Backbone as CSV, one residue per row, in Angstrom:
resi,resn,N_x,N_y,N_z,CA_x,CA_y,CA_z,C_x,C_y,C_z
1,MET,139.847,33.693,63.808,139.366,34.607,62.761,138.769,35.833,63.428
2,LYS,139.277,37.009,62.961,138.786,38.238,63.569,137.472,38.664,62.919
3,VAL,136.602,39.074,63.787,135.327,39.628,63.292,135.521,41.117,63.068
4,PRO,135.255,41.616,61.854,135.468,43.060,61.603,134.587,43.911,62.502
5,ALA,135.198,44.982,62.996,134.436,45.917,63.865,133.347,46.602,63.058
6,PRO,132.207,46.786,63.683,131.113,47.466,62.957,131.491,48.891,62.587
7,GLU,131.022,49.291,61.423,131.269,50.669,60.973,130.551,51.646,61.904
8,PRO,131.244,52.733,62.290,130.560,53.729,63.138,129.384,54.358,62.408
9,THR,128.319,54.493,63.114,127.127,55.103,62.520,127.076,56.582,62.879
10,GLU,126.597,57.385,61.933,126.474,58.825,62.182,125.262,59.094,63.053
11,ARG,125.477,59.939,63.999,124.353,60.345,64.860,123.545,61.439,64.167
12,THR,122.257,61.256,64.258,121.384,62.281,63.682,121.333,63.470,64.637
13,PRO,121.692,64.669,64.193,121.667,65.829,65.103,120.269,66.094,65.602
14,PRO,120.140,66.601,66.834,118.818,66.909,67.366,118.118,67.955,66.529
15,ALA,116.819,67.805,66.451,116.037,68.747,65.660,116.116,70.130,66.270
16,ALA,116.279,71.114,65.430,116.337,72.507,65.920,114.968,72.933,66.388
17,SER,114.978,73.756,67.421,113.703,74.221,67.979,113.071,75.293,67.130
18,GLY,113.818,75.826,66.177,113.268,76.865,65.329,114.393,77.759,64.867
19,PRO,114.162,78.601,63.893,115.202,79.471,63.391,115.637,80.457,64.449
20,SER,116.940,80.699,64.508,117.475,81.654,65.467,117.082,83.062,65.044
21,GLU,116.702,83.875,66.043,116.321,85.247,65.775,117.450,86.163,66.242
22,GLY,117.883,87.053,65.386,118.920,87.995,65.754,118.524,89.409,65.376
23,PRO,119.312,90.391,65.819,118.985,91.790,65.519,118.845,92.039,64.023
24,PHE,117.737,92.644,63.655,117.439,93.047,62.287,117.307,91.872,61.314
25,SER,117.154,90.644,61.875,116.861,89.514,61.002,115.467,89.655,60.406
26,THR,114.610,90.359,61.103,113.288,90.696,60.602,112.800,91.923,61.378
27,VAL,111.752,92.534,60.913,111.257,93.772,61.525,109.737,93.723,61.590
28,GLY,109.180,94.222,62.687,107.736,94.387,62.819,107.403,95.855,62.980
29,ILE,106.364,96.307,62.308,105.928,97.704,62.378,104.468,97.727,62.799
30,GLY,104.125,98.668,63.691,102.758,98.742,64.162,102.283,100.164,64.367
31,ILE,100.990,100.311,64.479,100.364,101.571,64.889,99.684,101.310,66.223
32,GLN,99.604,102.348,67.061,99.006,102.161,68.374,98.219,103.392,68.788
33,LEU,97.266,103.156,69.661,96.492,104.229,70.267,96.638,104.079,71.776
34,SER,97.163,105.111,72.443,97.432,105.009,73.871,97.131,106.329,74.566
35,LEU,97.289,106.330,75.887,97.101,107.556,76.663,98.234,108.549,76.431
36,LEU,99.248,108.147,75.688,100.298,109.073,75.251,99.990,109.647,73.875
37,GLY,98.838,109.269,73.313,98.462,109.719,71.989,98.685,108.633,70.959
38,PRO,98.151,108.793,69.756,98.390,107.813,68.698,99.853,107.835,68.275
39,GLY,100.336,106.683,67.778,101.742,106.634,67.406,102.066,105.433,66.551
40,VAL,103.345,105.303,66.254,103.864,104.178,65.486,104.996,103.542,66.286
41,GLU,105.236,102.258,66.041,106.315,101.551,66.723,106.963,100.553,65.783
42,VAL,108.257,100.308,66.029,109.050,99.388,65.223,109.803,98.477,66.179
43,ALA,109.842,97.173,65.873,110.542,96.215,66.733,111.381,95.267,65.891
44,THR,112.483,94.799,66.491,113.324,93.781,65.868,113.789,92.812,66.947
45,PRO,113.984,91.528,66.633,114.420,90.569,67.659,115.836,90.878,68.146
46,LEU,116.068,90.618,69.436,117.415,90.601,69.985,117.864,89.161,70.199
47,ALA,116.913,88.310,70.553,117.128,86.874,70.744,115.786,86.194,70.535
48,ASN,115.738,84.865,70.761,114.484,84.147,70.540,113.365,84.580,71.480
49,ASN,113.719,85.174,72.641,112.685,85.558,73.608,112.722,87.029,73.963
50,SER,113.295,87.871,73.093,113.345,89.300,73.416,113.395,90.148,72.152
51,ASN,112.874,91.362,72.274,112.863,92.332,71.173,113.415,93.669,71.652
52,LEU,113.872,94.447,70.714,114.131,95.872,70.927,113.037,96.627,70.190
53,ARG,112.396,97.573,70.894,111.244,98.277,70.301,111.393,99.775,70.482
54,VAL,111.056,100.517,69.447,111.085,101.979,69.473,109.697,102.478,69.083
55,ALA,109.181,103.477,69.833,107.836,104.002,69.562,107.857,105.525,69.563
56,PHE,106.986,106.105,68.758,106.826,107.555,68.674,105.336,107.879,68.792
57,ASN,105.022,108.895,69.607,103.626,109.293,69.810,103.484,110.797,69.634
58,THR,102.347,111.224,69.108,102.100,112.654,68.954,100.598,112.932,68.960
59,PHE,100.229,114.027,69.629,98.811,114.407,69.706,98.724,115.826,70.269
60,SER,97.769,116.610,69.801,97.545,117.966,70.319,96.047,118.196,70.498
61,TYR,95.732,118.973,71.543,94.324,119.270,71.828,94.243,120.672,72.408
62,THR,93.335,121.489,71.869,93.189,122.881,72.308,91.793,123.102,72.863
63,ARG,91.721,123.828,73.973,90.424,124.191,74.539,90.566,125.450,75.390
64,THR,89.440,126.106,75.629,89.405,127.273,76.512,88.652,126.906,77.784
65,PHE,89.051,127.513,78.898,88.376,127.274,80.172,88.638,128.448,81.098
66,SER,87.887,128.501,82.183,88.009,129.584,83.154,88.248,129.000,84.534
67,GLN,89.167,129.597,85.291,89.493,129.142,86.632,89.676,130.357,87.526
68,ASP,88.840,130.472,88.570,88.924,131.573,89.525,88.813,132.930,88.854
69,GLY,88.029,133.004,87.775,87.806,134.276,87.084,88.833,134.590,86.019
70,VAL,89.863,133.750,85.889,90.885,133.941,84.850,90.542,133.052,83.657
71,ASN,90.507,133.640,82.471,90.203,132.884,81.260,91.494,132.362,80.643
72,TYR,91.491,131.072,80.321,92.671,130.440,79.747,92.346,129.873,78.365
73,SER,93.288,130.052,77.441,93.232,129.381,76.147,94.426,128.436,76.114
74,GLY,94.159,127.146,76.318,95.245,126.203,76.546,95.391,125.176,75.453
75,GLN,96.604,124.634,75.358,96.890,123.555,74.410,97.625,122.436,75.132
76,LEU,97.052,121.226,75.042,97.684,120.022,75.558,98.433,119.361,74.413
77,THR,99.732,119.134,74.612,100.568,118.566,73.565,101.234,117.292,74.063
78,PHE,101.080,116.209,73.302,101.802,114.970,73.546,102.842,114.792,72.443
79,ARG,104.115,114.704,72.841,105.211,114.400,71.927,106.190,113.518,72.700
80,SER,106.381,112.290,72.268,107.278,111.409,73.025,107.909,110.361,72.115
81,ALA,109.089,109.894,72.554,109.789,108.789,71.895,110.231,107.821,72.974
82,GLN,109.980,106.524,72.761,110.266,105.496,73.765,111.142,104.393,73.179
83,VAL,112.007,103.864,74.029,112.796,102.683,73.684,112.524,101.632,74.753
84,SER,112.109,100.421,74.338,111.721,99.368,75.277,112.443,98.065,74.972
85,TYR,112.703,97.301,76.028,113.225,95.939,75.911,112.075,94.994,76.224
86,ASP,111.601,94.264,75.224,110.480,93.336,75.394,111.023,91.941,75.704
87,TRP,110.691,91.453,76.884,111.123,90.100,77.293,109.910,89.197,77.394
88,PHE,109.960,88.055,76.706,108.866,87.083,76.670,109.280,85.864,77.501
89,PRO,109.005,85.872,78.815,109.537,84.830,79.700,108.963,83.442,79.457
90,PHE,107.773,83.354,78.880,107.136,82.044,78.694,107.048,81.654,77.220
91,ALA,107.827,82.331,76.380,107.860,82.039,74.944,106.490,82.163,74.290
92,GLY,105.650,83.001,74.861,104.332,83.266,74.284,104.200,84.745,73.976
93,SER,102.975,85.258,74.065,102.756,86.668,73.749,102.916,87.577,74.972
94,PHE,102.845,86.983,76.187,102.999,87.802,77.400,104.428,88.337,77.479
95,HIS,104.552,89.629,77.800,105.889,90.212,77.887,105.983,91.264,78.982
96,LEU,107.193,91.425,79.485,107.565,92.497,80.405,108.465,93.450,79.634
97,SER,108.202,94.735,79.772,108.919,95.701,78.938,109.413,96.897,79.736
98,PRO,110.582,96.779,80.387,111.201,97.973,80.942,111.716,98.849,79.800
99,GLY,111.740,100.149,80.036,112.191,101.035,78.968,112.423,102.449,79.443
100,VAL,112.678,103.320,78.492,112.959,104.727,78.780,112.218,105.587,77.761
101,MET,111.549,106.617,78.247,111.032,107.644,77.368,112.206,108.598,77.115
102,VAL,112.864,108.415,75.992,114.093,109.169,75.728,113.811,110.626,75.376
103,TYR,112.581,110.915,74.990,112.161,112.302,74.788,110.738,112.455,75.279
104,ASN,110.545,113.329,76.257,109.224,113.592,76.811,108.877,115.053,76.553
105,GLY,108.133,115.287,75.479,107.699,116.641,75.157,106.262,116.902,75.548
106,ASN,105.711,116.045,76.433,104.338,116.244,76.890,104.262,117.510,77.738
107,GLN,103.308,118.371,77.451,103.209,119.630,78.178,101.842,120.277,77.970
108,VAL,101.564,121.253,78.833,100.373,122.088,78.695,100.832,123.539,78.712
109,LYS,100.374,124.314,77.752,100.658,125.744,77.724,99.350,126.497,77.541
110,ALA,99.237,127.659,78.186,97.990,128.404,78.113,98.264,129.898,78.199
111,ASN,97.477,130.661,77.453,97.467,132.112,77.595,96.356,132.493,78.553
112,ALA,96.648,133.426,79.459,95.682,133.839,80.480,95.246,135.280,80.228
113,ALA,93.981,135.571,80.521,93.466,136.929,80.341,92.270,137.150,81.259
114,VAL,92.183,138.370,81.785,91.015,138.795,82.557,90.534,140.100,81.938
115,PRO,89.378,140.119,81.276,88.895,141.350,80.645,88.774,142.490,81.657
116,GLY,88.985,143.708,81.180,88.888,144.876,82.048,87.544,144.957,82.753
117,GLY,87.570,145.211,84.058,86.350,145.318,84.852,85.886,144.007,85.440
118,GLN,86.454,142.880,85.008,86.055,141.571,85.532,86.878,141.231,86.764
119,THR,86.220,140.610,87.748,86.914,140.223,88.975,87.520,138.832,88.833
120,PHE,88.567,138.592,89.610,89.200,137.279,89.657,89.779,137.081,91.048
121,THR,90.035,135.821,91.382,90.505,135.472,92.723,91.889,134.872,92.653
122,LEU,92.741,135.318,93.575,94.104,134.825,93.649,94.425,134.547,95.109
123,ASN,94.618,133.280,95.439,94.902,132.869,96.822,93.835,133.377,97.794
124,GLY,92.582,133.322,97.368,91.481,133.739,98.232,91.238,135.227,98.256
125,THR,92.028,136.030,97.556,91.870,137.481,97.513,91.234,137.875,96.189
126,THR,90.206,138.720,96.245,89.494,139.139,95.045,90.078,140.434,94.506
127,TYR,90.344,140.433,93.217,90.848,141.611,92.522,89.934,141.930,91.346
128,SER,90.121,143.141,90.804,89.407,143.543,89.602,90.435,143.936,88.547
129,SER,90.268,143.444,87.334,91.193,143.765,86.252,90.935,145.187,85.772
130,ASP,91.981,146.002,85.703,91.844,147.400,85.314,91.459,147.500,83.832
131,ALA,90.507,148.370,83.515,90.016,148.472,82.144,91.075,149.020,81.192
132,SER,91.947,149.911,81.677,92.961,150.517,80.798,94.215,149.648,80.653
133,ASP,94.423,148.723,81.581,95.591,147.834,81.532,95.194,146.471,82.104
134,PRO,94.378,145.727,81.359,93.828,144.476,81.893,94.900,143.425,82.162
135,ILE,94.529,142.500,83.034,95.437,141.415,83.405,95.579,140.413,82.256
136,SER,96.820,140.006,81.995,97.095,138.955,81.009,98.313,138.177,81.495
137,GLY,98.603,137.085,80.830,99.759,136.290,81.242,99.781,134.940,80.573
138,ASN,100.493,133.998,81.196,100.599,132.662,80.633,100.841,131.646,81.736
139,GLY,100.465,130.419,81.448,100.687,129.308,82.369,101.295,128.134,81.630
140,SER,101.936,127.236,82.367,102.560,126.076,81.726,102.657,124.919,82.708
141,LEU,102.702,123.721,82.140,102.904,122.496,82.914,103.852,121.618,82.106
142,THR,105.045,121.366,82.655,106.057,120.588,81.942,106.596,119.474,82.835
143,PHE,107.327,118.529,82.206,107.833,117.350,82.915,109.290,117.108,82.537
144,ASN,109.923,116.172,83.227,111.295,115.785,82.886,111.348,115.317,81.435
145,LYS,112.408,115.690,80.735,112.541,115.330,79.321,112.866,113.851,79.110
146,VAL,113.454,113.204,80.100,113.759,111.775,80.033,113.084,111.086,81.210
147,ALA,112.408,109.962,80.963,111.623,109.320,82.022,111.645,107.802,81.874
148,PRO,111.904,107.055,82.959,111.836,105.590,82.898,110.389,105.110,82.865
149,GLU,110.170,103.924,82.319,108.828,103.370,82.246,108.882,101.854,82.372
150,VAL,107.764,101.278,82.812,107.613,99.829,82.892,106.254,99.475,82.311
151,LEU,106.234,98.527,81.373,105.004,98.092,80.724,104.869,96.578,80.838
152,VAL,103.618,96.118,80.895,103.285,94.692,80.882,102.225,94.505,79.812
153,GLY,102.364,93.464,78.997,101.373,93.330,77.942,101.334,91.964,77.294
154,TRP,100.511,91.887,76.268,100.330,90.677,75.469,100.413,91.073,74.002
155,GLY,101.054,90.231,73.216,101.237,90.523,71.799,102.706,90.749,71.488
156,ASN,103.068,90.468,70.237,104.460,90.547,69.815,104.505,91.106,68.404
157,LEU,105.153,92.257,68.234,105.259,92.844,66.905,106.073,91.962,65.951
158,VAL,106.908,91.068,66.525,107.695,90.150,65.708,107.339,88.723,66.129
159,PRO,106.185,88.192,65.708,105.744,86.865,66.153,106.745,85.782,65.778
160,ARG,106.887,84.778,66.674,107.799,83.671,66.422,107.066,82.432,65.902
161,ASN,105.750,82.537,65.687,104.952,81.369,65.302,104.626,81.346,63.811
162,GLY,105.346,82.146,63.035,105.112,82.157,61.604,104.031,83.109,61.152
163,LYS,103.312,83.702,62.095,102.267,84.647,61.723,102.884,86.008,61.428
164,HIS,102.117,86.820,60.745,102.594,88.162,60.397,101.835,89.267,61.126
165,ILE,100.613,88.994,61.578,99.769,90.023,62.174,99.706,89.845,63.686
166,SER,99.755,90.941,64.416,99.629,90.914,65.875,98.779,92.093,66.331
167,ILE,98.138,91.916,67.496,97.336,92.995,68.099,97.837,93.186,69.522
168,PRO,98.896,93.980,69.717,99.477,94.148,71.052,98.573,94.980,71.977
169,PHE,98.624,94.615,73.264,97.927,95.374,74.309,98.875,95.522,75.488
170,GLU,98.967,96.731,76.060,99.893,96.975,77.157,99.302,97.912,78.203
171,VAL,99.747,97.726,79.443,99.443,98.648,80.525,100.746,98.894,81.290
172,GLY,100.834,100.039,81.936,102.033,100.344,82.704,102.044,101.784,83.145
173,ALA,103.235,102.312,83.414,103.350,103.681,83.900,104.705,104.259,83.545
174,VAL,104.720,105.579,83.418,105.944,106.346,83.192,106.178,107.211,84.418
175,TYR,107.411,107.195,84.932,107.753,108.108,86.024,108.423,109.332,85.410
176,GLN,107.658,110.426,85.304,108.149,111.614,84.626,108.550,112.738,85.581
177,GLY,108.675,112.408,86.862,109.130,113.397,87.838,108.022,114.346,88.250
178,THR,108.315,115.163,89.255,107.333,116.133,89.737,107.056,117.168,88.657
179,PRO,105.790,117.366,88.277,105.477,118.360,87.247,105.931,119.750,87.674
180,LYS,106.313,120.543,86.690,106.720,121.929,86.951,105.622,122.846,86.450
181,PHE,104.965,123.521,87.399,103.855,124.403,87.049,104.317,125.852,87.086
182,GLY,103.966,126.588,86.053,104.310,128.006,85.993,103.086,128.864,85.738
183,LEU,103.023,130.054,86.364,101.941,131.002,86.134,102.492,132.405,86.308
184,ASN,102.386,133.213,85.270,102.846,134.600,85.305,101.730,135.519,84.841
185,LEU,101.540,136.623,85.554,100.501,137.596,85.219,101.102,138.991,85.163
186,THR,100.618,139.784,84.231,101.035,141.176,84.111,99.788,142.047,83.971
187,GLY,99.954,143.364,84.083,98.841,144.297,83.978,98.603,145.010,85.291
188,THR,97.439,145.589,85.409,97.078,146.350,86.608,95.835,145.744,87.239
189,ALA,95.907,145.538,88.543,94.783,144.977,89.296,94.353,145.966,90.370
190,CYS,93.050,145.995,90.613,92.482,146.882,91.631,91.937,146.043,92.778
191,ASP,91.859,146.655,93.959,91.293,145.937,95.101,89.790,145.823,94.945
192,SER,89.149,145.215,95.920,87.709,144.952,95.820,86.883,146.235,95.737
193,THR,87.420,147.351,96.234,86.691,148.630,96.155,86.826,149.270,94.788
194,GLY,87.877,148.874,94.049,88.127,149.475,92.751,88.799,150.827,92.829
195,LEU,89.156,151.255,94.029,89.762,152.570,94.205,91.285,152.530,94.205
196,ILE,91.859,151.435,94.634,93.316,151.306,94.697,93.759,150.311,93.629
197,CYS,94.534,150.823,92.680,95.001,149.983,91.577,96.526,150.063,91.485
198,ASP,97.165,148.932,91.260,98.620,148.873,91.149,99.018,147.925,90.030
199,ASN,100.168,148.221,89.436,100.751,147.295,88.490,101.182,146.044,89.256
200,VAL,100.737,144.884,88.804,100.936,143.674,89.604,102.411,143.298,89.740
201,SER,103.248,143.689,88.773,104.660,143.325,88.843,105.392,144.026,89.978
202,SER,104.854,145.170,90.452,105.503,145.920,91.529,104.702,145.906,92.825
203,ASP,103.629,145.100,92.849,102.786,145.015,94.047,103.196,143.779,94.849
204,PRO,103.886,143.952,96.008,104.370,142.787,96.762,103.247,141.887,97.267
205,THR,102.107,142.473,97.641,100.988,141.657,98.128,100.453,140.769,97.013
206,PHE,100.315,141.365,95.828,99.834,140.578,94.680,100.823,139.462,94.362
207,GLN,102.123,139.774,94.371,103.129,138.764,94.059,103.134,137.631,95.085
208,ASN,102.910,137.966,96.359,102.821,136.921,97.394,101.622,136.012,97.144
209,ASN,100.491,136.620,96.772,99.299,135.821,96.485,99.498,134.965,95.226
210,LEU,100.221,135.532,94.240,100.487,134.777,93.023,101.383,133.576,93.329
211,GLN,102.390,133.776,94.178,103.274,132.679,94.548,102.510,131.596,95.308
212,ALA,101.616,132.009,96.196,100.813,131.042,96.951,99.882,130.265,96.027
213,GLN,99.334,130.946,95.009,98.458,130.272,94.053,99.248,129.263,93.216
214,ARG,100.469,129.634,92.817,101.332,128.697,92.097,101.585,127.448,92.931
215,ALA,101.877,127.648,94.236,102.167,126.517,95.115,100.950,125.603,95.236
216,LYS,99.747,126.184,95.268,98.526,125.378,95.357,98.354,124.533,94.095
217,TYR,98.496,125.170,92.936,98.370,124.428,91.682,99.463,123.371,91.558
218,GLN,100.679,123.695,92.017,101.787,122.731,91.977,101.444,121.484,92.785
219,LYS,100.827,121.682,93.936,100.420,120.543,94.764,99.328,119.732,94.079
220,ASP,98.406,120.428,93.406,97.299,119.736,92.736,97.788,118.809,91.624
221,VAL,98.865,119.200,90.931,99.329,118.404,89.790,100.430,117.415,90.164
222,SER,100.869,117.413,91.411,101.983,116.552,91.819,101.727,115.058,91.584
223,PRO,100.475,114.542,91.683,100.268,113.109,91.402,100.640,112.698,89.982
224,PHE,100.733,113.652,89.059,101.039,113.309,87.670,102.512,112.987,87.452
225,ARG,103.303,112.884,88.548,104.682,112.414,88.367,104.685,110.970,87.863
226,PHE,103.616,110.224,88.178,103.406,108.907,87.575,102.292,109.044,86.544
227,TYR,102.609,108.717,85.299,101.600,108.839,84.250,101.224,107.440,83.760
228,PRO,99.929,107.089,83.818,99.518,105.743,83.389,99.585,105.591,81.875
229,VAL,99.890,104.382,81.450,99.939,104.076,80.014,99.056,102.867,79.744
230,ILE,98.105,103.028,78.851,97.274,101.930,78.350,97.272,102.059,76.836
231,SER,97.612,100.982,76.144,97.690,101.079,74.687,97.191,99.801,74.028
232,VAL,96.666,99.974,72.825,96.283,98.843,71.992,96.726,99.179,70.572
233,GLY,97.165,98.176,69.839,97.703,98.472,68.515,97.478,97.363,67.513
234,PHE,98.049,97.565,66.355,97.983,96.600,65.262,99.353,96.559,64.613
235,GLY,99.922,95.348,64.475,101.268,95.232,63.933,101.369,94.226,62.806
236,TYR,102.425,94.389,62.010,102.683,93.467,60.902,104.179,93.166,60.853
237,ARG,104.501,91.875,60.800,105.891,91.435,60.684,106.254,91.232,59.220
238,PHE,107.372,91.821,58.818,107.841,91.692,57.445,108.838,90.543,57.328
């Protein structure tokens, strides 16, 4: 007598580790305050342990100051857009975020003026601004329009633990290339005696001193090819 073979039993599939995250399956939006200025950021999952994030920052600040007898009215402007790949290697809030500043509009612009009769120094040489044609001009500090960046931080705009609120914190740096410093002056300058006055655009000695002064300022700002980034924010996952 044959014993009937036992009926095959169905195997219970292994429990899923959690819902799969894909691009635009959900979105997180945040606000942030950083050394690039206040801004907003948006993130969406690429996989269970990575996000794509886009951020925009903007800020302006105006002030007047004097340097070597030249009066400047300057404006510091922060305008930037960043794209980052957020990788969460330990499935927690810690992340590494290589990225690119796809638009770097950070710059300094200033109007320069020396009132008539006032002295100023250029490359160690003292001049006097002519009263009938005083010295004026402009200065600028600009950077590469596209710049790579690396950030390290804690927090996730798109939390995987069912929460909706996050408080991201990040530190890192942007490599924005050697700053480009510009300084141009026009008008008439007199020597220290006040007896010899020339239009600065046609005075070779003045132009040599102006070029040397530009080179000095260029050297002073060269460390800013690396710009530090520290940010803290508040995010909400929809």
